[in-house]
Structure formats: C-alpha cells, structure tokens
N, C-alpha and C positions, 0 to 999 in steps of 0.2 A: 019641367023638361029636362033639366041637369039629370035628375035621379033615375027618370027613366033611362035616358042615354047611357046613364051610367051602367043600369044594369043590364041592357041589352047587349052591351059592349064588352061585358065580360067575357063572355065565351071566345072571343075575337083578342084577348089579352096575349095570349101565348103567342098567336101568329103575328102581332104587333112587336112583341119581342125578338122575335126569330129573324123577323127582317131588319129590326133594328141591330140586332148582334152582325148580322150579314152584312149591313153598311160600313160597321166600325172594321169588321175583317178586313173587307174591302180595304178603306182608306189606309189601313196599315201596310199591308201587301203592295200596295201601292207606293206608299213613301218608303218601303225598304229598297222596292225594285228600281226606284227612279232615284234612289239618294246617292251622290257623286262618293261618299265614301265607299259603299258597297260595290260601286261599279269600277273603284280604283283596286278594290281586294281582287275582284274578279279578274281584273287584268292582270293583276301583280300573279295571281294564282295560275292562269293560262301560261304566262312567261316563264314561271318556274316550271309548269309541266313540258313545255315545250323543251327548256333547258334540261332537262333530266332526262329528255325522249319520251315522255309516257304520251304525248300526243304528235301529230305531223303538224307541220307549216301551216297547211291549209285549215287543220281543224284550229289553229292558234287563229289565224286570220277570220275564221267565220265567226270565233267567240269574240275577237277584238269589233269587227262590225257591228255584230249584236247588239254589244256594249254602247259602242258611240251611237249608233239607231235609237237606243233608249235616251240618250244623254241629249239626241239633239232635238227630240221631241217625234220620232217618226214612230208615232204609237200605232197599233192595230187594236180593234176591239177585238176583245176576246173570242176566241173561237171561227174568227174571220182568216180564213186562209187565202195565201195568195194562190192565184189562179192564172 
C-alpha cells in the first residue's frame, strides 16, 4: 500500500512543498515582527525621525503604541480590521 500511496501522492508534492514553505515564511515573519530588538530599533527610528522633524508627535505616538501593542501580546489575526 505504501508504494501505491507514494505514486498517487506525487502529483501533490509541489502543493505540499508550497504549503510548508509558506509556514516557514510565516514563522520567520512573526519572529522578526515580535522580536524585542526589532521593536527597539523601530522605536529608536521613530524618535530620531521626530527629532529631525520628519514626523509629527501624533505619528510618533501611533508608532510607539503599535510597537507596544505587539510586545504586550495584543495581536490580531491578519486581515482582521477593527470595526
């Protein structure tokens, strides 16, 4: 039965490969998004942009709040908008 399953499963191998690749990419993106070092860099960049006058205080506050929400676990499902 193993040989028959292997032969009939061959056409689906590319699909399985794409699915597993998607899972790896998702894990990598999430690890970078919620990494404390990347959040710190984002906050520092916002602070520097504010000091240089590139963004307003409101924009800096919005960036800070988004970063803090990510770090405190206030995560939304992708594509789920606030209504």
